[in-house]
Wavefront OBJ file of the C-alpha trace (Angstrom):
o trace
v 0.000 0.000 0.000
v 1.445 3.386 -0.920
v 1.963 6.112 1.661
v 0.622 9.565 0.811
v 3.451 12.053 0.315
v 2.302 15.707 0.528
v 5.595 16.833 -1.070
v 4.721 15.203 -4.421
v 5.068 16.562 -7.019
v 8.365 17.950 -5.873
v 8.909 20.387 -8.736
v 12.533 19.351 -8.929
v 12.053 15.808 -10.234
v 11.223 15.149 -13.865
v 7.666 13.933 -14.472
v 8.920 10.755 -16.156
v 10.376 9.872 -12.750
v 7.846 11.552 -10.423
v 4.747 10.120 -12.142
v 5.018 6.933 -10.064
v 4.913 9.016 -6.875
v 1.859 10.868 -8.243
v 0.162 7.559 -8.985
v 0.950 6.397 -5.454
v -0.632 9.537 -4.002
v -3.806 9.095 -6.075
v -4.006 5.441 -5.093
v -3.608 6.277 -1.404
v -6.166 9.117 -1.649
v -8.659 6.640 -3.160
v -7.994 4.179 -0.334
v -8.362 6.788 2.423
v -11.460 8.383 0.898
v -12.915 4.895 0.481
v -13.054 4.541 4.276
v -16.757 4.994 5.076
v -17.344 6.241 1.495
v -17.777 4.675 -1.873
v -14.286 5.371 -3.275
v -13.365 7.567 -6.236
v -13.028 4.539 -8.512
v -16.524 3.228 -7.701
v -18.459 3.487 -10.983
v -21.959 3.152 -9.505
v -24.380 6.035 -8.787
v -23.236 5.721 -5.152
v -19.833 7.170 -5.999
v -18.730 9.661 -3.349
v -21.613 8.898 -0.964
v -21.163 7.707 2.604
v -21.855 4.032 3.158
v -21.483 4.469 6.928
v -20.122 7.054 9.349
v -17.452 6.246 11.919
v -16.923 8.814 14.671
v -14.148 7.843 17.086
v -14.702 9.174 20.627
v -13.544 12.740 21.165
v -10.277 13.044 23.089
v -8.477 16.038 24.594
v -11.767 17.781 25.350
v -12.141 21.260 26.803
v -12.527 21.303 30.613
v -16.310 20.931 30.426
v -15.905 17.825 28.295
v -17.818 19.272 25.345
v -16.839 20.329 21.848
v -17.201 24.071 21.249
v -20.701 25.364 20.587
v -21.414 26.185 16.977
v -23.308 29.181 15.632
v -24.175 27.593 12.301
v -23.846 23.939 11.317
v -24.616 21.231 13.879
v -21.877 18.805 14.857
v -22.242 15.044 15.285
v -19.672 13.324 17.466
v -19.006 10.309 19.669
v -18.348 10.959 23.331
v -18.382 9.225 26.691
v -19.983 11.918 28.830
v -20.238 9.675 31.902
v -18.518 6.300 32.397
v -21.868 4.595 33.078
v -23.191 5.697 29.672
v -20.344 4.335 27.602
v -19.691 5.939 24.215
v -22.775 7.466 22.569
v -23.372 9.709 19.591
v -24.272 13.326 20.347
v -25.207 16.414 18.357
v -24.564 20.039 19.180
v -25.581 23.105 17.226
v -27.178 26.543 17.330
v -30.526 25.146 18.463
v -29.143 22.605 20.919
v -26.182 24.210 22.678
v -26.533 21.542 25.362
v -25.227 18.322 23.780
v -28.081 16.040 22.803
v -27.652 12.239 22.796
v -28.850 10.781 19.508
v -28.249 7.105 20.240
v -29.953 4.839 22.760
v -28.730 2.458 25.441
v -30.013 -1.081 25.089
v -29.766 -4.272 27.074
v -27.689 -7.137 25.723
v -28.923 -9.230 22.804
v -29.464 -12.163 25.166
v -32.713 -12.037 27.168
v -32.802 -11.131 30.858
v -34.523 -13.614 33.184
v -36.342 -12.024 36.120
v -37.971 -14.038 38.873
v -40.945 -12.676 40.805
v -39.884 -9.376 42.391
v -36.369 -9.605 40.905
v -34.587 -6.565 39.473
v -32.022 -5.769 36.805
v -29.857 -2.647 36.676
v -30.362 -0.257 33.764
v -28.123 2.767 34.478
v -26.241 4.358 37.375
v -27.008 8.105 37.379
v -24.234 9.010 39.841
v -22.541 12.208 38.669
v -25.402 13.315 36.405
v -26.735 16.816 37.119
v -30.084 16.214 35.447
v -31.590 13.787 32.987
v -34.798 13.067 31.124
v -35.145 9.589 29.650
v -37.801 7.166 28.520
v -37.407 3.522 29.476
v -38.948 0.910 27.194
v -39.091 -2.707 28.311
v -40.844 -5.883 27.322
v -40.953 -9.581 27.978
v -40.690 -10.948 24.435
v -43.078 -13.890 24.357
v -45.551 -15.192 21.804
v -49.001 -13.665 21.954
v -50.321 -10.312 23.041
v -49.236 -10.370 26.718
v -45.680 -9.104 26.397
v -45.601 -7.065 29.653
v -44.641 -3.873 27.812
v -43.454 -0.750 29.677
v -42.939 2.810 28.415
v -42.155 5.281 31.183
v -40.636 8.738 31.546
v -37.690 8.874 33.978
v -36.579 12.202 35.458
v -33.345 12.631 37.428
v -32.596 15.944 39.173
v -30.866 17.099 42.342
v -29.370 13.629 42.849
v -32.674 11.796 42.932
v -35.394 10.363 40.719
v -38.603 12.394 40.680
v -40.656 10.439 38.164
v -40.738 6.683 37.841
v -44.421 6.076 37.146
v -46.964 3.763 38.639
v -47.626 0.063 38.665
v -46.592 -2.086 35.721
v -45.571 -5.679 35.142
v -42.041 -4.421 34.356
v -41.719 -1.425 36.640
v -38.856 1.091 36.687
v -37.668 1.665 40.259
v -34.802 3.456 42.004
v -32.131 1.721 44.059
v -30.251 4.780 45.294
v -28.793 6.372 42.160
v -29.401 3.296 40.013
v -32.372 2.930 37.695
v -33.648 -0.634 37.762
v -36.452 -2.692 36.250
v -38.443 -4.880 38.640
v -40.655 -7.809 37.768
v -44.032 -7.021 39.331
v -45.942 -9.348 37.011
v -46.494 -12.100 39.578
v -44.744 -14.677 37.377
v -41.280 -15.373 35.970
v -40.281 -13.213 33.012
v -37.665 -15.067 30.981
v -37.263 -12.874 27.884
v -36.841 -9.302 29.125
v -35.238 -6.610 26.982
v -34.963 -2.869 27.619
v -34.020 0.307 25.772
v -33.280 3.687 27.354
v -33.996 6.742 25.189
v -31.840 9.612 26.460
v -33.677 12.868 25.841
v -31.436 15.159 27.868
v -28.291 14.347 29.845
v -26.238 16.912 31.772
l 1 2 3 4 5 6 7 8 9 10 11 12 13 14 15 16 17 18 19 20 21 22 23 24 25 26 27 28 29 30 31 32 33 34 35 36 37 38 39 40 41 42 43 44 45 46 47 48 49 50 51 52 53 54 55 56 57 58 59 60 61 62 63 64 65 66 67 68 69 70 71 72 73 74 75 76 77 78 79 80 81 82 83 84 85 86 87 88 89 90 91 92 93 94 95 96 97 98 99 100 101 102 103 104 105 106 107 108 109 110 111 112 113 114 115 116 117 118 119 120 121 122 123 124 125 126 127 128 129 130 131 132 133 134 135 136 137 138 139 140 141 142 143 144 145 146 147 148 149 150 151 152 153 154 155 156 157 158 159 160 161 162 163 164 165 166 167 168 169 170 171 172 173 174 175 176 177 178 179 180 181 182 183 184 185 186 187 188 189 190 191 192 193 194 195 196 197 198 199 200 201
């Protein structure tokens, strides 16, 4: 694989010698551009389009841990705002100066088994100033009785202030930790959850 050389063409080497270096630069540019894009030499109508977007986590952040606010075009970036959240995608722009999470947290692809009254941890909110989230949960079984939950969760002043009422899969607080509890009266063997993060500070 060639290595891109920004000093080519040199201006002091004849083209009949330097042309191989120029070819190497074009080849390397095609390879680099082809990361997450359809490359220059792709002859389909997709040429030049993204085929996915990779955003490595931001490093060397300002003291507040945020990229600079923007007055015009929004920014999309990957960032681990709190260790408990892991790396998520965020956006920040003129209409959302507070960074807005745009990706969700989800439970593992394997189902969670909850006995009667048993709980599973969703997220530790320690260190968060405030948060608004929606928790979705279900017991994925055949038929209509899936024990589905959709509930707003509010975290402020180091405590939860909204966790909703009774449900078969009920969000509860265990100190700073948001949990799901099986209040269905039976064993739930195929539980999955998703946490939609509306605002995290």
